[in-house]
C-alpha positions, 0 to 999 in steps of 0.5 A, spaced: 816 741 315 823 741 313 828 743 319 836 745 317 840 742 323 848 741 323 851 734 325 858 732 324 860 726 320 863 721 325 864 713 326 862 710 332 867 709 337 867 703 341 869 703 348 872 697 350 874 695 358 868 698 361 861 695 363 855 698 363 854 706 362 857 708 368 865 709 367 868 714 363 872 713 357 877 718 359 879 715 366 876 715 373 876 722 375 869 723 371 871 730 369 873 728 361 873 733 356 873 732 348 881 732 347 880 733 340 874 736 337 870 732 332 870 733 325 867 739 322 859 738 321 855 738 315 848 740 314 843 735 313 835 736 313 831 733 318 829 727 315 821 726 318 818 721 321 818 715 316 825 716 315 827 716 322 823 710 324 826 706 318 833 708 320 832 706 327 829 700 326 834 695 328 833 690 322 835 696 318 841 698 322 846 692 320 846 690 328 852 686 331 850 681 336 855 677 341 853 671 345 857 669 351 856 662 354 859 664 360 853 669 362 848 666 357 847 673 354 847 677 348 850 684 347 848 689 341 854 692 339 853 700 340 849 703 335 846 710 334 840 712 338 838 718 333 839 720 326 842 727 327 847 726 332 852 732 334 857 727 337 856 720 334 860 716 339 856 719 345 849 718 342 849 711 342 846 705 345 847 698 347 843 692 350 844 686 353 839 681 353 838 674 357 840 668 353 833 665 355 829 670 351 833 668 345 832 662 340 838 665 336 840 670 331 837 671 324 843 672 319 840 672 312 833 675 314 829 669 313 826 669 319 830 663 322 836 662 327 842 660 323 849 657 325 852 662 330 859 662 333 859 668 338 859 674 334 855 676 327 850 681 324 843 679 324 836 680 328 834 676 334 829 671 334 825 672 341 822 666 345 816 669 348 814 662 351 821 662 356 821 665 363 827 666 368 826 666 375 830 671 378 835 670 384 830 673 389 824 668 386 821 673 381 818 671 374 820 674 368 818 673 360 821 676 354 814 680 354 814 682 362 822 683 363 824 690 366 829 694 362 835 697 366 837 704 363 844 705 366 845 713 366 853 714 366 854 722 366 860 721 371 861 728 374 856 730 369 861 729 364 860 725 357 860 718 356 862 714 350 858 709 347 860 702 350 857 695 351 852 694 356 854 689 361 851 682 363 850 683 370 843 682 370 842 677 365 841 672 371 836 676 374 832 676 367 833 684 366 834 687 359 840 692 361 842 698 357 848 702 356 847 709 353 852 714 351 851 722 352 854 728 351 856 732 358 860 738 361 865 741 356 864 736 350 866 740 344 865 739 337 867 743 331 861 747 327 860 748 320 865 755 321 871 751 323 870 753 330 870 749 336 864 750 341 861 746 347 855 742 346 854 738 352 851 743 356 844 742 360 840 739 358 844 735 352 846 729 357 839 728 359 836 728 352 841 723 350 839 718 355 831 720 353 833 719 346 836 712 348 830 710 352 825 712 346 830 707 341 829 701 346 822 702 347 821 703 339 825 696 338 821 693 343 815 695 340 817 692 333 819 685 336 826 687 335 828 686 343 825 683 349 823 687 355 816 691 357 816 698 355 812 699 361 817 697 366 823 701 365 828 703 371 833 708 371 839 707 375 846 710 376 851 713 381 853 721 383 852 725 376 849 718 374 845 718 380 843 725 378 841 723 371 837 717 373 833 721 378 832 727 373 830 721 367 825 719 372 823 726 375 822 729 368 818 723 365 816 724 358 815 732 359 814 736 353 819 741 355 825 736 352 821 734 346 825 740 342 831 737 344 830 730 342 827 732 336 833 736 334 837 730 335 833 726 330 830 721 336 824 716 334 817 717 337 817 725 338 815 729 332 813 736 331 807 738 327 806 743 322 802 747 327 807 747 333 804 741 336 807 735 338 806 727 336 809 722 340 806 716 336 810 711 332 807 706 327 807 699 328 804 694 323 800 700 320 798 702 327 800 709 331 802 707 338 804 712 343 811 712 346 814 715 352 821 717 355 818 715 362 821 711 367 817 706 371 822 706 377 828 709 379 834 707 383 839 712 384 845 712 388 848 719 391 844 723 387 847 729 386 841 733 384 838 738 384 843 743 383 839 749 384 838 748 391 844 745 393 849 750 395 844 753 400 842 746 402 849 745 404 850 751 407 844 750 412 846 743 413 853 745 416 850 751 419 845 747 423 852 745 427 853 750 432 860 748 434 862 748 426 868 752 425 868 755 418 875 757 415 874 764 414 869 769 417 866 770 410 864 763 409 861 763 416 857 769 414 855 767 408 853 760 410 848 764 415 845 768 410 844 762 405 841 758 411 836 764 412 835 763 404 834 756 405 829 756 410 825 761 406 825 757 400 822 751 404 817 756 406 815 758 399 814 750 397 808 750 402 809 742 403 805 738 407 806 730 408 802 724 410 805 721 417 802 715 415 806 714 409 812 715 412 811 712 419 813 718 423 810 722 428 813 729 425 809 734 429 810 730 436 803 729 438 803 722 439 800 720 433 802 718 426 796 719 422 796 727 421 798 731 415 803 736 417 805 742 414 813 743 413 817 749 415 823 751 418 823 756 424 828 760 428 828 761 435 834 760 440 829 760 446 825 754 443 831 750 439 837 753 443 844 755 440 846 748 439 843 748 432 843 756 431 836 756 433 833 752 428 828 747 428 821 746 426 817 740 422 821 740 416 827 738 421 823 734 425 822 730 418 830 730 417 831 727 424 826 722 423 829 720 417 836 719 420 834 715 426 830 711 421 836 710 417 840 708 423 835 703 425 834 700 419 842 699 419 842 696 426 836 691 424 840 688 418 846 686 423 844 679 422 846 679 415 853 681 418 855 674 417 863 676 416 864 681 421 869 681 427 866 682 434 869 684 440 867 684 448 867 690 452 874 689 455 876 689 448 878 682 447 876 679 441 870 674 441 871 666 440 868 663 434 863 660 439 861 666 443 860 670 436 855 665 434 851 666 441 851 674 440 843 676 440 841 681 435 841 686 442 848 684 443 850 686 436 847 692 436 850 694 443 857 692 440 855 696 434 853 703 438 860 702 442 864 701 436 866 694 438 866 691 431 870 690 425 866 690 418 867 684 413 865 684 406 858 684 407 858 691 411 864 695 407 862 701 405 865 702 398 865 707 392 867 714 393 870 719 388 874 717 383 870 712 378 871 706 382 865 701 382 863 698 388 862 690 388 854 690 387 855 695 381 861 691 377 860 688 370 854 693 368 851 695 375 849 702 377 856 706 376 860 709 382 859 715 377 866 718 378 868 725 381 862 728 384 859 735 384 857 739 389 862 739 395 868 736 391 872 740 387 880 739 386 884 740 392 888 747 392 882 751 389 878 755 393 872 750 394 877 745 398 876 744 405 882 747 408 882 753 404 883 760 407 882 764 401 875 766 399 876 767 392 882 765 387 878 768 381 876 775 384 880 781 387 874 784 390 867 782 392 864 787 387 868 784 381 865 777 383 858 780 384 858 783 377 860 777 374 855 773 377 850 778 374 852 778 367 852 770 367 845 769 370 842 774 366 845 770 360 842 764 363 835 767 364 835 770 357 834 763 355 837 758 350 835 757 343 828 755 345 827 760 350 829 755 356 833 757 362 837 751 362 838 751 370 830 750 371 830 744 366 835 741 370 831 742 377 827 735 378 823 739 383 820 743 377 817 737 374 815 732 379 808 732 380 807 737 374 802 738 369 805 734 363 810 729 367 808 721 367 810 720 375 814 713 376 811 708 380 816 708 385 823 711 386 829 710 391 835 714 393 841 711 397 845 716 400 851 715 404 850 718 411 857 721 411 856 724 404 860 730 403 858 731 396 851 734 397 846 735 403 841 730 405 836 735 404 836 734 397 834 727 397 829 729 402 826 734 398 825 729 392 822 724 397 817 729 399 815 731 392 814 724 389 810 722 395 805 728 394 805 726 387 803 719 388 809 716 387 812 710 392 818 714 394 823 711 399 830 714 401 836 711 405 842 715 408 846 709 409 850 709 416 857 711 415 856 710 408 860 715 403 859 717 396 856 712 392 855 707 397 854 699 396 848 695 397 850 692 404 847 687 409 843 682 405 840 688 400 841 689 393 839 693 387 836 686 384 832 685 390 829 692 390 827 692 383 824 685 384 820 687 390 817 693 387 815 689 381 812 684 386 808 690 389 806 694 383 805 689 378 798 685 378 800 677 378 807 678 380 810 674 386 811 678 392 818 678 394 821 677 401 828 678 403 832 671 404 833 670 411 840 671 414 846 666 414 847 665 422 854 667 423 858 661 426 865 664 426 868 670 428 871 674 423 879 675 421 880 682 424 885 683 430 882 689 433 876 693 433 875 699 428 868 702 429 866 708 432 863 709 439 857 713 438 853 710 445 854 717 448 849 720 443 845 715 440 840 711 444 836 705 442 830 700 444 827 695 441 820 698 440 822 705 438 829 704 434 835 709 434 834 716 437 838 722 438 838 730 437 838 734 431 844 737 434 847 731 434 846 729 427 848 736 425 855 735 428 855 728 425 854 730 418 859 736 419 864 731 422 863 726 416 862 730 410 866 736 411 870 736 404 869 743 402 867 750 403 859 749 405 855 754 402 858 757 395 861 751 392 859 755 385 863 761 387 869 760 383 866 756 378 865 749 381 865 743 377 857 743 377 858 750 373 860 747 367 854 744 365 850 750 365 855 754 360 854 756 353 856 754 346 862 759 347 863 759 354 865 752 358 862 755 365 857 761 367 855 763 374 848 761 375 846 760 382 840 766 383 840 764 391 847 766 392 846 772 388 840 774 392 844 774 398 850 777 395 846 783 393 842 783 399 847 782 404 853 786 400 855 791 405 857 786 410 860 780 406 864 785 402 868 787 408 869 780 410 871 778 403 878 775 402 880 777 409 882 771 411 882 769 419 
């Protein structure tokens, strides 16, 4: 079968000074576009299975490796991950390999390691007898090592190819950095026209193709690592894609896009069916783009429900002051829309898996149906009348997150503690503080955090300490809830829309754009549906991961906590070991703190899910022998609304946590971040449009409640 495809002629551009796959070549704001469109494309026929597998075999790619004695690691300079890239310098892959797994570099194809002086072209000679014991005590070999896939996509934007970082070499992991097309990426087509080429699902597909490339070369013996233990990780937009990569593991909906790019290990047969086998030593071996695990930081997904979920979270706070009457009314309507969405899911959860008494009957062994109910008589006006088992679960997760945080204060070895009179404790007094003493001091705000408890990260592409040199990226500018200052999505805006003079004009634009999206792309797919992980978790055709963890900042202003809660519910019901943590006071893309780390979690999951692996126990804290260096307390007193006891942990009311969320996370107009083409719209454009409206839930409210909303639109206060 011959398929005509259009690809540009480009040279790979290496991105220096960036680590792993999380930074952006254009800077830290995560909103880079192609300043200059790639060169005009030339036609090339789809080469077929045999040619693809020959081209993407590392031994045939003139691959270049660099050895670092400082980190004892080998790094592959970026190579193309596909044979038909549209933007070659955004569709490549780099791999960093621990030195213990490598005997040397074969530079002349004689099968023996040669004299090597730091950088040369050749093939790795892998030592399968060597082992590495990680910092947490897990043991790996070249055949069993986890492979970490760093999903860049800061702000859902393009990510140029770059060298994989060496952070995980000491842990025994294989680290992978992949490029990807993203929102507002452009190229020049065969007609000389500049077109957009990074819309959904291109970014995710590029990451899937990188996974296939690495797995294929592991099977060939060109790379160490285990194809069964791939872990996706990233932050913000990268966290979204780490989540989607795991949620859509090897689903056929994405095969056509992978095939179009010329990926290895996915082919279309003459009868329209697909083959996902590669040839290894004359034998067919199945290959997958699926993940074994996922560790996502501030996952900004799923976008499909993000606006109504954010509106509902704000509307739960009966005391919240919206900027305009239109905003308040729209938030109320979207809250109702969200409650209906939860009802339609028909979800239930097993209390035993979560450890919560969700229905309040004193037992933690029930399977509970989840729903949102509205009754001011039953739930009061502080939550605008909302309650129900779904919100009981939401509250329980928040209470557990604070309880976990308080339980780990023993790891705060460099904090400064203060007495109830405001005086700083002496070193001796600080050393004598019990766990109970520290918890009470925390609740009363009598502390100043040290580096072990600082909440780093945040918008702008910064790398928290745990992510430096190749770890999970901060992801740059976030999506939902964080538009540019001065736009109508900014937190202080008193104008409902800058783009539309009338409500009817706005609704007309919505209808037209959404009709385009729902008409489907070249393959007949709704690209918004393709980018909704909730459509794929547990679905037929999905290879669900063994485990997932999503870490959000509890003061996250970029997406509702309901989004990560929904992902956990869906994964648990699909049989995945799914965990979420909403780190207390944590902002966008929080660091791992108080003795936790990315490597600790991966090693723990490996010990839990891999037969014969070491069971990992977190190292005991170092006792604090000296008080910190701060001169005054910097904590917030929350003791008037948070209670704590040793048996039940932290507790507070739904109204309390709703007020906490709106106070800490208020960054933008809640509920209609897409109204004037918010950042996330740009990933749902077309070849000729960089942005389109796509949110059917918002349009539904506009149409059903138009009479009321139109009278309030752009009316201000």
